C-alpha positions, 0 to 999 in steps of 0.5 A: 561844937556840940549843941544842947538838943534840949535847948530846941526841944524846950523852945518847942514846948514853950511855944506850945504852952504859950498857945494853949495858955492863949486859947484857955484865956480866950475861952475864959473871956468867952465864958465870963462874957456869957456869965456876966451878959446873961445877968445884965441882959446884954446876951440872951440868957437862953442856953446852951451856948456851943461853938467848935471846929470841924476839921476834915481832909478833903478829896484834894488831900487838904484840910478843910476847917469849918466852924459850927455853933450858935456863938462866934468869937468876936472882937477881944474874945467876946461872943456874939450870939446868933439865933441861928445855929450852924449844925455839925455837918460831915461830908464824905465821898464814896468812890466805889458807888460814886456818891457824895453823902452829907450828914447834918445834925439838926435836932428839934425840927421835923422833916417838913421844916427842912429846906435843902438847895443845891447850886454849883458851888454850895449846898444850903441846908436850913430849917426852922421850927419855933426857936430852933433855927439852923442854917449852913452852906456846905461848899462843894467842888465836885460836879453833882447830878442834882436830880439824883439827890435824896434826903432822909431825916431821922432822930435829928440827923439829916442825911443827903445822898447825891450821885457824882457826874464824874468819879473824883480823880486820884491826886497821886502819882505813881513812882517807878521803883528802880 
């Protein structure tokens, strides 16, 4: 009753190859649409076009996936361009000093052009200067002292620091060794 271990391994690689081929085909359709659309006038010919994913592990231990860029996949792999860009945003919680730090990459604007609003569930960051437009809503699941918020903007990077009302509770459980 011996089974061939390579049979299962090859199926895993076949599945991964198929998924990579599908992703490559989607990207080819997107770039083809941009190329063809910029000559026919259906897509604005302004460049650059960028799109990506940011994956972070949150304080709850679960991955959080966010999209960013100025184009988004639409029906059948085509793209729709937006005049508003979603900046690349990074969030981190420093448990030692009990502080949330949000960093957003927004080149081409001045600090006077940036608006930051804090609510119970989201932090909204937006900026506009000429053809540079940025907007993002960063979901938060922590209780913040919004009066302690301080923002600094330098060299295209916005850094927002906010104190937490309560320290995040560790999600682990101690296991006794017998």
